C-alpha angles and dihedrals in degrees: 000000000000101000097156118040125190117212115184112203133191100172094262128131089246092055091049090052088054090050092052092050093044090051092053090048092047091052092054095044100036090241133158120235124223108198114193139177120202122199119197114248093208119115113260118221121195124172092340095310122112123217122196127151093009093064092045089053089051091049091049093050091049092045092050090059098051093039091054090049091049092051091051091050094048095045090053086062092052095247120141112239143180128188136201141175117219133187116214142080103322099213100056092032091058096037100044119357101053097043088053095045096044097034091231122169100197135035117205110196136170120244116266120288092192115104141179120349095002091057092046092052102037105019120222123291089223092056091048092050092049091050098043110024121133088214140041114288130212114195114204122204 
């Protein structure tokens, strides 16, 4: 049924909870996990300074660490896994682009970690994915 499962990760506790649940599901169903990290390709401005490629390099270095840890954890459970790091707009990339590229049939995602004003302004990635995904979505708390 769900042979190819997408698990977006950002290094948060919520994302790790989604990984744990996706791993259990993959074990039961004989599925393969596709663990991805998506860094926004928008320019970051902070106190009048703009950061471009430097911040993407930082995101990639950080993502590499938690993706490697995730792979180790999943492989210990005997679940096949692939990882990737993408640069783009996280919401549509997770909801539409990656499921199409990877041919996944389920996305397992942690609940939003965005609170207060940030959530009011940007909205949560999780909410966007639930509303716009090309596949079924399981939200893990």
